[in-house]
ZAMARGU-4260 file (C-alpha; in steps of 0.2 Angstrom, whole numbers, plus 5000, padded with zeros to 4 digits):
<rodrens>
0) 5483/4981/5325 | 5478/4974/5308 | 5482/4991/5300 | 5499/4991/5308 | 5502/4973/5301
5) 5497/4979/5284 | 5508/4993/5285 | 5522/4981/5290 | 5518/4970/5275 | 5517/4984/5262
10) 5532/4996/5259 | 5530/5014/5263 | 5535/5019/5245 | 5521/5008/5238 | 5508/5015/5250
15) 5514/5033/5245 | 5513/5030/5226 | 5496/5022/5228 | 5489/5039/5232 | 5499/5049/5220
20) 5490/5060/5208 | 5499/5052/5193 | 5490/5037/5187 | 5506/5028/5181 | 5513/5029/5199
25) 5497/5022/5206 | 5497/5008/5193 | 5515/5003/5197 | 5511/5003/5216 | 5496/4992/5212
30) 5507/4980/5203 | 5518/4978/5217 | 5503/4976/5229 | 5497/4962/5218 | 5514/4953/5220
35) 5513/4955/5239 | 5496/4947/5239 | 5501/4933/5228 | 5514/4928/5240 | 5502/4929/5255
40) 5490/4918/5245 | 5503/4905/5241 | 5507/4905/5259 | 5489/4903/5264 | 5490/4918/5275
45) 5473/4925/5273 | 5472/4935/5289 | 5486/4946/5282 | 5477/4948/5266 | 5461/4953/5276
50) 5472/4966/5284 | 5478/4973/5268 | 5460/4974/5261 | 5455/4983/5277 | 5469/4995/5275
55) 5465/4999/5257 | 5446/5001/5262 | 5448/5012/5278 | 5463/5022/5274 | 5460/5024/5255
60) 5443/5021/5248 | 5434/5030/5262 | 5448/5044/5262 | 5442/5062/5260 | 5456/5064/5247
65) 5451/5060/5229 | 5468/5053/5225 | 5468/5041/5240 | 5451/5035/5235 | 5457/5032/5217
70) 5472/5022/5224 | 5461/5012/5235 | 5451/5006/5221 | 5465/5001/5210 | 5473/4993/5225
75) 5457/4982/5228 | 5457/4977/5210 | 5476/4972/5212 | 5472/4962/5228 | 5458/4952/5218
80) 5470/4949/5204 | 5483/4943/5216 | 5471/4931/5224 | 5465/4924/5208 | 5455/4908/5212
85) 5455/4912/5230 | 5447/4929/5228 | 5429/4923/5231 | 5432/4921/5250 | 5437/4940/5251
90) 5423/4947/5240 | 5412/4952/5255 | 5426/4964/5259 | 5432/4970/5242 | 5416/4973/5232
95) 5406/4984/5245 | 5419/4999/5245 | 5420/4998/5226 | 5401/4999/5224 | 5401/5013/5237
100) 5412/5023/5226 | 5400/5023/5211 | 5391/5037/5220 | 5407/5047/5223 | 5405/5066/5219
105) 5421/5065/5209 | 5418/5059/5192 | 5436/5052/5190 | 5433/5041/5206 | 5417/5034/5198
110) 5427/5030/5183 | 5440/5021/5192 | 5427/5012/5202 | 5420/5005/5186 | 5437/5000/5180
115) 5441/4992/5197 | 5425/4982/5197 | 5428/4977/5179 | 5445/4969/5184 | 5437/4961/5199
120) 5423/4953/5189 | 5435/4947/5176 | 5444/4937/5190 | 5430/4930/5200 | 5417/4928/5186
125) 5402/4917/5192 | 5406/4921/5211 | 5402/4938/5207 | 5383/4934/5205 | 5379/4936/5224
130) 5382/4954/5222 | 5371/4955/5206 | 5357/4966/5212 | 5368/4979/5220 | 5379/4979/5205
135) 5364/4981/5193 | 5357/4995/5204 | 5374/5004/5203 | 5375/5002/5184 | 5357/5008/5182
140) 5362/5024/5190 | 5379/5025/5181 | 5371/5023/5164 | 5363/5040/5166 | 5379/5048/5173
145) 5383/5066/5168 | 5401/5062/5163 | 5403/5053/5146 | 5419/5044/5152 | 5410/5037/5167
150) 5395/5031/5155 | 5408/5023/5143 | 5416/5014/5158 | 5399/5008/5164 | 5394/5001/5147
155) 5410/4991/5147 | 5407/4984/5164 | 5389/4981/5159 | 5393/4970/5144 | 5405/4960/5155
160) 5392/4957/5169 | 5379/4952/5155 | 5392/4939/5149 | 5394/4933/5167 | 5376/4931/5170
165) 5372/4922/5154 | 5385/4909/5158 | 5381/4907/5176 | 5369/4894/5184 | 5368/4904/5200
170) 5358/4919/5194 | 5342/4921/5204 | 5328/4928/5192 | 5316/4928/5207 | 5327/4940/5217
175) 5331/4951/5203 | 5313/4954/5197 | 5307/4966/5211 | 5322/4977/5208 | 5318/4977/5189
180) 5300/4981/5192 | 5305/4996/5203 | 5317/5003/5190 | 5305/5001/5176 | 5296/5017/5181
185) 5312/5028/5178 | 5310/5040/5164 | 5328/5044/5160 | 5332/5038/5142 | 5349/5031/5146
190) 5342/5021/5161 | 5328/5015/5149 | 5340/5009/5136 | 5350/5000/5150 | 5334/4991/5156
195) 5328/4985/5139 | 5345/4979/5136 | 5345/4968/5151 | 5327/4962/5148 | 5332/4956/5131
200) 5348/4948/5137 | 5340/4938/5151 | 5326/4933/5140 | 5338/4925/5128 | 5345/4914/5141
205) 5336/4897/5140 | 5337/4893/5158 | 5330/4910/5164 | 5310/4911/5162 | 5308/4929/5159
210) 5291/4926/5151 | 5284/4919/5168 | 5288/4936/5176 | 5283/4947/5161 | 5267/4954/5170
215) 5280/4962/5183 | 5288/4973/5170 | 5276/4973/5155 | 5268/4990/5160 | 5286/4997/5160
220) 5290/4991/5143 | 5273/4998/5136 | 5277/5015/5145 | 5293/5016/5134 | 5283/5015/5118
225) 5279/5033/5120 | 5297/5038/5124 | 5304/5054/5115 | 5318/5043/5109 | 5315/5033/5093
230) 5329/5021/5098 | 5321/5017/5114 | 5303/5015/5106 | 5311/5003/5094 | 5320/4993/5107
235) 5305/4992/5118 | 5294/4987/5103 | 5307/4974/5098 | 5307/4966/5116 | 5288/4966/5116
240) 5286/4958/5099 | 5298/4944/5105 | 5288/4941/5121 | 5272/4941/5111 | 5279/4927/5100
245) 5285/4917/5115 | 5267/4919/5122 | 5260/4911/5106 | 5272/4896/5108 | 5270/4894/5126
250) 5258/4882/5134 | 5257/4891/5151 | 5254/4910/5151 | 5247/4921/5165 | 5235/4930/5153
255) 5224/4938/5167 | 5237/4949/5175 | 5244/4955/5158 | 5226/4958/5152 | 5224/4971/5166
260) 5239/4980/5160 | 5234/4980/5142 | 5217/4987/5145 | 5225/5002/5153 | 5237/5004/5140
265) 5224/5003/5126 | 5218/5020/5133 | 5235/5028/5131 | 5236/5045/5123 | 5251/5039/5113
270) 5245/5031/5096 | 5259/5018/5095 | 5256/5012/5113 | 5237/5010/5109 | 5241/5000/5093
275) 5253/4989/5102 | 5241/4986/5117 | 5226/4982/5105 | 5237/4970/5095 | 5241/4961/5111
280) 5223/4960/5117 | 5218/4953/5100 | 5231/4939/5102 | 5225/4936/5120 | 5207/4934/5115
285) 5212/4921/5102 | 5224/4912/5114 | 5218/4916/5132 | 5203/4904/5133 | 5195/4901/5150
290) 5208/4912/5158 | 5202/4928/5150 | 5183/4925/5154 | 5183/4935/5170 | 5192/4949/5161
295) 5180/4950/5146 | 5171/4966/5152 | 5188/4975/5155 | 5194/4970/5138 | 5177/4975/5130
300) 5179/4992/5138 | 5196/4994/5130 | 5190/4988/5113 | 5175/4998/5110 | 5183/5016/5111
305) 5197/5009/5099 | 5184/5005/5086 | 5182/5024/5083 | 5201/5028/5084 | 5207/5041/5072
310) 5221/5029/5067 | 5214/5016/5054 | 5226/5002/5060 | 5220/5003/5077 | 5202/5003/5071
315) 5205/4988/5060 | 5213/4978/5074 | 5199/4983/5087 | 5185/4978/5075 | 5193/4961/5073
320) 5196/4959/5091 | 5178/4964/5095 | 5171/4951/5083 | 5182/4938/5090 | 5176/4942/5108
325) 5158/4942/5103 | 5160/4926/5094 | 5165/4917/5110 | 5150/4909/5119 | 5155/4910/5137
330) 5145/4903/5151 | 5140/4913/5167 | 5144/4898/5177 | 5162/4899/5171 | 5164/4917/5177
335) 5156/4926/5162 | 5149/4942/5170 | 5134/4947/5160 | 5130/4962/5171 | 5148/4969/5169
340) 5148/4966/5150 | 5131/4975/5149 | 5137/4989/5160 | 5151/4992/5148 | 5140/4992/5133
345) 5128/5004/5141 | 5142/5016/5147 | 5149/5016/5129 | 5131/5021/5123 | 5136/5039/5128
350) 5152/5039/5118 | 5154/5053/5106 | 5158/5041/5092 | 5145/5033/5082 | 5154/5017/5078
355) 5157/5014/5096 | 5139/5016/5100 | 5134/5005/5086 | 5145/4991/5092 | 5139/4993/5110
360) 5121/4990/5104 | 5127/4975/5095 | 5134/4968/5111 | 5117/4972/5120 | 5108/4963/5106
365) 5120/4948/5108 | 5118/4947/5127 | 5099/4947/5125 | 5100/4933/5113 | 5111/4922/5123
370) 5108/4927/5141 | 5090/4935/5141 | 5085/4931/5159 | 5102/4938/5165 | 5100/4954/5155
375) 5082/4957/5160 | 5087/4958/5178 | 5094/4975/5174 | 5079/4979/5163 | 5075/4997/5170
380) 5093/5003/5168 | 5093/4995/5150 | 5077/5004/5145 | 5083/5020/5152 | 5099/5019/5142
385) 5090/5014/5126 | 5076/5027/5127 | 5090/5041/5129 | 5098/5033/5114 | 5082/5036/5103
390) 5088/5054/5102 | 5104/5049/5095 | 5109/5060/5079 | 5113/5044/5070 | 5098/5035/5061
395) 5108/5019/5061 | 5110/5020/5080 | 5092/5023/5082 | 5087/5008/5071 | 5098/4997/5082
400) 5091/5004/5098 | 5074/4999/5091 | 5080/4982/5087 | 5086/4979/5105 | 5069/4986/5111
405) 5060/4974/5100 | 5070/4960/5107 | 5066/4965/5125 | 5047/4967/5120 | 5045/4949/5114
410) 5038/4946/5131 | 5020/4953/5133 | 5024/4962/5150 | 5040/4970/5143 | 5030/4975/5127
415) 5018/4985/5137 | 5032/4993/5147 | 5042/4998/5132 | 5027/5007/5124 | 5023/5015/5140
420) 5041/5021/5142 | 5041/5027/5124 | 5025/5037/5126 | 5032/5045/5142 | 5048/5050/5133
425) 5038/5058/5119 | 5028/5067/5132 | 5044/5074/5140 | 5053/5078/5124 | 5041/5084/5110
430) 5056/5087/5099 | 5060/5068/5099 | 5042/5065/5093 | 5044/5078/5080 | 5061/5073/5074
435) 5062/5054/5076 | 5044/5049/5080 | 5040/5043/5063 | 5056/5033/5062 | 5053/5025/5079
440) 5035/5020/5076 | 5038/5014/5059 | 5052/5003/5064 | 5043/4996/5079 | 5029/4991/5068
445) 5040/4981/5057 | 5049/4973/5072 | 5034/4970/5083 | 5018/4969/5072 | 5010/4985/5067
450) 4993/4981/5073 | 5000/4976/5090 | 5010/4992/5092 | 4995/5003/5086 | 4983/4995/5098
455) 4994/4997/5113 | 4998/5015/5109 | 4979/5018/5107 | 4975/5010/5124 | 4988/5021/5132
460) 4983/5037/5124 | 4965/5034/5127 | 4968/5037/5146 | 4981/5051/5144 | 4977/5065/5156
465) 4988/5078/5146 | 4975/5082/5132 | 4987/5093/5122 | 5000/5079/5121 | 4987/5066/5117
470) 4981/5077/5103 | 4999/5079/5096 | 5003/5061/5098 | 4987/5055/5089 | 4990/5067/5075
475) 5008/5060/5073 | 5001/5042/5073 | 4987/5046/5061 | 5000/5053/5049 | 5011/5038/5050
480) 4996/5027/5048 | 4991/5036/5032 | 5008/5037/5024 | 5020/5023/5030 | 5023/5009/5017
485) 5026/4998/5032 | 5008/5000/5038 | 4999/4995/5021 | 4992/4979/5029 | 4985/4989/5043
490) 4977/5001/5031 | 4970/4986/5021 | 4963/4979/5037 | 4954/4996/5042 | 4946/4997/5025
495) 4937/4981/5029 | 4930/4988/5045 | 4912/4987/5040 | 4912/4970/5033 | 4926/4961/5043
500) 4927/4957/5062 | 4946/4960/5063 | 4944/4976/5054 | 4930/4981/5065 | 4940/4977/5081
505) 4955/4987/5075 | 4944/5002/5070 | 4936/5001/5088 | 4952/5000/5097 | 4959/5015/5088
510) 4943/5026/5089 | 4943/5031/5107 | 4961/5038/5106 | 4959/5045/5089 | 4944/5056/5096
515) 4958/5067/5103 | 4960/5075/5086 | 4945/5079/5075 | 4955/5077/5059 | 4962/5061/5064
520) 4945/5054/5067 | 4939/5060/5050 | 4954/5052/5042 | 4951/5036/5051 | 4933/5036/5045
525) 4938/5039/5027 | 4951/5025/5028 | 4937/5013/5036 | 4925/5019/5023 | 4913/5024/5036
530) 4908/5039/5026 | 4892/5044/5034 | 4900/5044/5051 | 4914/5055/5044 | 4901/5067/5038
535) 4892/5067/5055 | 4909/5071/5063 | 4912/5086/5051 | 4895/5093/5055 | 4899/5092/5073
540) 4914/5103/5072 | 4912/5120/5080 | 4921/5136/5079 | 4933/5131/5092 | 4939/5116/5082
545) 4942/5125/5066 | 4958/5134/5070 | 4975/5136/5062 | 4981/5119/5068 | 4965/5110/5061
550) 4967/5119/5044 | 4985/5114/5043 | 4980/5096/5046 | 4966/5097/5034 | 4977/5103/5021
555) 4988/5088/5023 | 4973/5076/5022 | 4968/5084/5006 | 4985/5082/4998 | 4985/5064/5005
560) 4968/5060/4996 | 4978/5062/4980 | 4990/5049/4984 | 4989/5030/4980 | 4983/5027/4998
565) 4966/5034/4994 | 4965/5028/4976 | 4950/5017/4981 | 4941/5032/4988 | 4944/5042/4972
570) 4937/5028/4961 | 4922/5027/4972 | 4918/5045/4966 | 4914/5037/4950 | 4898/5031/4958
575) 4892/5046/4968 | 4874/5039/4969 | 4881/5024/4978 | 4893/5034/4989 | 4883/5049/4993
580) 4890/5050/5010 | 4907/5051/5004 | 4903/5065/4992 | 4894/5074/5007 | 4909/5072/5018
585) 4921/5078/5005 | 4910/5093/5001 | 4909/5096/5020 | 4928/5097/5021 | 4928/5109/5006
590) 4916/5121/5015 | 4928/5121/5029 | 4943/5126/5019 | 4948/5145/5014 | 4943/5147/4996
595) 4960/5155/4992 | 4970/5140/4999 | 4978/5127/4988 | 4969/5113/4997 | 4952/5121/4992
600) 4957/5121/4974 | 4964/5103/4974 | 4948/5096/4982 | 4936/5107/4972 | 4945/5101/4956
605) 4943/5083/4961 | 4925/5085/4965 | 4922/5093/4948 | 4927/5077/4940 | 4913/5067/4948
610) 4901/5062/4934 | 4884/5070/4936 | 4876/5056/4925 | 4878/5044/4939 | 4865/5053/4950
615) 4852/5052/4936 | 4855/5034/4933 | 4854/5029/4951 | 4838/5039/4954 | 4831/5032/4938
620) 4835/5014/4943 | 4828/5017/4961 | 4812/5024/4954 | 4809/5011/4941 | 4813/4997/4952
625) 4802/5003/4967 | 4816/5000/4979 | 4820/5015/4990 | 4838/5020/4989 | 4840/5019/5008
630) 4836/5000/5008 | 4847/4996/4993 | 4862/4985/4997 | 4877/4985/4985 | 4887/4970/4985
635) 4897/4958/4974 | 4909/4972/4967 | 4928/4971/4970 | 4938/4982/4982 | 4930/4996/4991
640) 4913/4993/4981 | 4910/4978/4992 | 4907/4990/5007 | 4889/4995/5012 | 4890/5013/5019
645) 4883/5014/5036 | 4873/5029/5030 | 4864/5020/5016 | 4851/5015/5028 | 4843/5032/5030
650) 4825/5026/5033 | 4829/5014/5047 | 4835/5023/5063 | 4841/5007/5071 | 4851/5003/5055
655) 4859/5020/5056 | 4866/5017/5073 | 4873/5000/5070 | 4883/4992/5056 | 4894/4976/5057
660) 4892/4978/5076 | 4898/4996/5077 | 4886/5008/5086 | 4890/5024/5077 | 4878/5034/5087
665) 4887/5029/5102 | 4904/5032/5094 | 4898/5050/5089 | 4893/5053/5107 | 4911/5047/5113
670) 4919/5059/5101 | 4908/5073/5107 | 4912/5070/5125 | 4931/5069/5122 | 4930/5085/5111
675) 4920/5093/5125 | 4935/5089/5137 | 4947/5097/5125 | 4936/5113/5123 | 4935/5115/5142
680) 4954/5112/5144 | 4956/5125/5130 | 4945/5138/5139 | 4953/5135/5155 | 4970/5139/5147
685) 4964/5154/5139 | 4956/5160/5155 | 4972/5157/5164 | 4982/5167/5152 | 4969/5181/5152
690) 4969/5181/5172 | 4988/5182/5172 | 4988/5196/5159 | 4975/5205/5168 | 4983/5204/5184
695) 4999/5211/5177 | 4989/5225/5169 | 4980/5229/5186 | 4996/5230/5195 | 5003/5242/5182
700) 4987/5253/5182 | 4988/5253/5201 | 5006/5259/5201 | 5002/5273/5188 | 4987/5279/5199
705) 4998/5279/5214 | 5011/5289/5205 | 4997/5301/5199 | 4990/5304/5217 | 5007/5307/5224
710) 5010/5320/5210 | 4993/5329/5213 | 4993/5329/5232 | 4997/5347/5240 | 5012/5348/5250
715) 5011/5345/5269 | 5015/5359/5282 | 5030/5349/5287 | 5038/5351/5270 | 5038/5370/5273
720) 5048/5369/5289 | 5066/5372/5289 | 5081/5361/5294 | 5081/5355/5312 | 5062/5360/5314
725) 5049/5347/5321
</rodrens>
């Protein structure tokens, strides 16, 4: 009935022209329709106006004929214009069919839909806002329309809608944000431009708090920074820069939610995105305060890899941010998670980039200094990570690892644990001992006191069941002891072993473990000026001891005797009568060296320089004085000449065994016992290899004999039978 009433109100010619294929006829019909609606509006006959709208909607905009749909759209716009100020009450009928036409298959229909909505919006202005989300969604799709004319029309409509929104006090940002958040994931460049445009416009409206909802669409903006279009990247960057400036000036910002987004974006494959993310993080660390404390671990996880970024700008900002973050002294009671930070630092220790590993170690050191007890809860994991890092190709990393180790080892129980772990690692990985052993031991001696380190190492090696490893380890420690400048005080203390209680105690603490290597014990005795004992050890050496490895070590020792470390020993050779056991020990070493070796020639040349007159003077003095040489006590001289050799007491058996509380006879027995264990171990290994080799040969011989028997055996009678015979 409503349709019939509308048909009665509108002349047939107008209805016919409204669906004409010619635009001019449709336009003229719309103008006539506008006049009719105006009259109805003046009369206040809104029921008839509703009937007209229903007719246009049902018979035209939803018609299968494209021209009818076009006519319906221009007709609805004309109705709105005719209604003017009273159009608001009919918008619920007018706007939906227009919005529906935005998805029409015919591009011209979509175009006229934009035109119609534009005209409607001009009339109703602010009353239009109730349909904003639907209009925004429709415009979002039309911005990427395949038809250029439709895109152009949509842009005109878009500008008008923006103007209406900026001047309206009815716009609801809360209702709009979910739609915006959803659309931010679209990849189409036209849609992205459309979205950035709207974000920028809304942010410019003082009454609209876009900053408060920034976490909802921040990730989408960062996503646009890697767009292929330079224009889109530029627009997104401009929007982000504006928001960052607002954040700096705002007293209330939700840093936490945005920090999570920034951390993810800092790991982006796109360089510009990483730079922008790390720049934001840098500002957040400066501004965030207590809000960011729970997110420090995540932020650190984003910063550390960026410190090694290939782009210098990113590296610079990352380093600055890292320093800022490390400078903040947060309290675990306020949400500062020491375990999470420590976990990030340990994880970054496996980074392929040296700079990142170094900063991770700085963080571990900082945490130990500030929150020692919390860090030590995770000690086993920390030690495991640090011990692996000792194999790092970078010396700087290894030195920092040792610094952290030393910080942990300030407590006695942790010191012991560290040294045990270290020895265990050397045992598992001999290459670590070979390549980094000297660096590690020397640095620990500087950081933790050389005597303390050597005493602990000696205690552990004394009970080591792996004799081969114990020997290798002692040889390495002995070489470091003789050559490292960091251990000069330790060498000076050992030189006083026969006259000083501290020197004696150090000598005794090293002796048992040094017994694992004959050359190490000889070196220790020469350093301690226990020359008779050195001579006794040399005379105890048997054929099994004098192998290639021994000769290589002996060669090193001979060369070391020519260094400043043993300058005191060479000066003592000026008094061979006084240091007869030193001379005897050196000649003993000379007798062990192959005559054609360079070490033999070096030592022989040195011994040739020993003045022979000294013997005569000493003997003459002893004869004229009536005092036996064995009872003569030399003292009062400087340096090494203050030492009374333990072998100067030849005629007193008790004196021979003891000197400054050191029972050298007992020590010699200890050396003999440990070397006996090494000999038995060596024989066992040799026999094992021989048995394995013999077993293989026996099997081979047995197989050859079997083949020989098979070849020589006469053929059986069955072999002469024909096929099929039993």
